[in-house]
C-alpha positions, 0 to 999 in steps of 0.5 A, spaced: 499 500 500 503 506 497 502 514 500 497 515 496 493 509 498 493 511 504 491 518 503 485 517 500 483 511 505 485 517 511 480 521 507 475 517 506 474 514 512 475 520 516 470 524 512 465 518 513 465 517 520 465 525 521 459 526 517 456 520 520 457 522 527 454 529 525 447 526 522 446 522 528 447 527 533 442 531 529 437 525 528 438 524 536 436 531 537 430 531 533 428 524 536 428 527 542 424 533 540 418 528 538 419 523 543 420 528 550 412 528 551 412 520 552 418 520 556 414 525 561 407 522 560 409 515 561 415 517 566 421 513 562 426 513 566 433 517 565 437 511 565 433 507 560 432 513 556 440 514 555 442 506 556 437 502 553 433 506 547 439 511 545 445 507 546 441 502 542 438 508 537 445 511 534 448 503 531 441 503 528 441 509 525 447 509 523 447 503 520 441 504 516 444 510 513 451 508 512 451 507 505 449 514 502 454 517 507 459 513 504 456 516 497 456 523 500 463 522 503 466 520 497 463 526 493 466 531 498 472 530 499 473 527 492 470 534 489 475 538 494 481 533 491 478 535 485 478 542 486 485 543 488 488 539 482 490 533 486 486 529 482 490 531 475 496 531 479 495 523 480 493 521 474 499 525 470 503 522 474 502 516 471 497 513 477 491 510 471 484 511 474 482 504 476 488 504 480 487 510 483 479 506 485 483 501 489 484 505 496 476 507 495 474 500 494 479 497 500 475 503 505 469 501 502 470 494 503 471 495 510 465 499 511 461 494 507 463 488 512 462 492 518 455 494 515 453 486 513 456 484 521 451 489 524 446 488 519 446 481 521 448 480 528 449 487 532 444 490 530 438 486 531 440 485 538 441 492 540 434 493 537 431 487 541 433 493 547 430 499 543 423 495 541 423 493 548 423 500 551 419 503 546 413 497 547 413 500 554 414 507 553 412 509 546 408 505 542 401 503 544 398 495 545 397 492 540 391 491 537 390 485 532 385 487 527 385 481 522 378 477 520 378 470 517 384 468 519 387 462 515 393 459 518 397 452 517 400 451 525 403 445 523 404 440 517 397 438 515 393 442 520 389 448 519 386 453 523 381 458 521 378 463 525 373 469 524 376 474 528 380 475 535 380 479 540 387 479 543 385 484 549 381 478 552 384 472 548 378 469 545 377 467 538 370 467 534 368 461 530 374 456 531 375 451 525 380 446 525 383 440 520 387 436 519 389 433 511 393 427 510 394 425 503 390 430 500 385 428 504 381 431 510 381 426 516 380 431 521 375 437 522 372 441 529 369 447 529 366 450 535 363 458 537 369 460 540 376 459 542 379 462 548 385 462 552 386 459 560 392 463 562 392 458 568 393 452 565 396 454 558 392 451 554 386 453 549 379 452 551 374 450 546 367 452 547 361 449 543 364 444 538 363 438 534 369 433 532 368 430 525 373 424 524 374 421 518 377 414 516 376 411 510 369 410 508 367 411 516 365 417 520 365 419 527 361 425 530 362 428 536 361 434 540 361 438 547 360 444 551 368 444 552 374 442 550 381 444 554 387 443 549 394 445 547 394 447 540 400 449 536 399 457 537 398 461 543 396 468 544 403 471 543 403 469 535 397 475 535 400 480 538 407 481 534 409 487 531 412 487 523 417 490 526 419 484 531 424 482 525 429 487 527 430 484 533 432 477 529 439 476 528 439 473 521 440 465 523 433 467 527 431 470 521 431 465 516 428 460 521 423 465 522 421 465 515 421 457 514 416 458 520 412 463 517 410 459 510 408 453 513 403 458 516 402 462 510 403 468 513 400 474 510 407 478 512 411 473 508 414 479 503 416 484 508 420 478 511 424 476 505 424 484 504 429 484 511 433 478 509 435 480 503 436 487 505 441 485 509 445 483 503 444 488 498 445 495 502 452 493 504 454 491 496 450 498 495 456 501 498 461 499 492 456 502 487 455 508 491 462 509 492 464 508 484 459 513 483 461 518 488 469 517 485 466 517 477 461 523 479 466 528 483 474 526 480 473 532 474 474 539 476 467 543 474 464 549 474 460 550 481 465 547 485 463 542 491 456 545 491 454 542 484 457 536 485 455 535 492 447 537 489 448 532 484 450 527 489 444 529 493 440 529 489 442 521 487 441 519 494 434 522 494 433 518 487 436 511 490 432 512 496 426 513 492 427 507 488 428 503 494 421 505 497 417 504 490 420 497 489 419 495 496 412 497 496 411 493 489 414 487 493 409 488 499 403 488 495 405 481 491 407 485 485 415 484 484 418 478 488 422 481 494 429 479 492 428 482 485 425 488 489 431 488 494 436 488 488 432 493 482 436 499 485 442 497 486 442 494 479 440 501 476 445 504 480 450 500 478 449 501 470 449 509 472 455 508 475 458 504 470 456 509 465 460 515 470 466 511 469 466 511 462 465 519 462 470 520 468 477 523 467 482 519 465 
């Protein structure tokens, strides 16, 4: 590694961490001003606010916007180098544009590796503490509003609920059936089902059961049946944000379970899974774009290049939001939706490299 490489890496990482620290301070100030009423109203302890919430809010926020601040940081210090004719001196000394990219990608790789590790393992554990704080002192209790609920609770076992009240843990018009080799072998229908917290079992009321064995059927019924089932009231009280508190192995296992259950939110869970890989990769794409865009000395100076960079940053965020919306609605596969912004901006980056001064 040459002196030039160390110089660019120091500039890159120094500018990135400084800009990220500044935006975190601003974000914390705005967040405090927004949530101060909730803290006071619900009597949140000062130590919990600092150590449970904001100590875990900072790494989450920093990692969330790291790729975009990589882009802005690269544009800022590279355009400054171009304004000081440093880029011209580097290229005139015999260093090719491709060779000049080497320290940029070394820095981007370091940030991408840290981001990947934080996305998959560190941030989820800090999120679990932050979300636990939010559930107590900021958010209102979860209210389950879905109707006509269909789920597979175990292989071949399906349940149906017309509605469920998660405040009283009561479900109405409950039915359960077992399918074997494409044929129904068991069917239970009841007026309602409620959770008995003492015995940790479900109480099924006013029910009848139909058991089918080939050409033979058996009907039975009763007013009350206490039984354990492969689901609990906690399954109806989970927020979508629960996936933010899962490390990657846990998330993968959770997605497999939700596939079996036939969850309606599967696209959201898959988006989070693929995002944890796509975001670190975006670091390289945005770095390449930033260098190519700002290595030319232009009229308007750093301000013009920063303006273009911020515009492209917002365009990247817009593409992400649009593609995620299509994935959530089922119009686009989650894997495709997550990688579309990277693919489009990779094409833009290659075009900018082609027209960059060499």
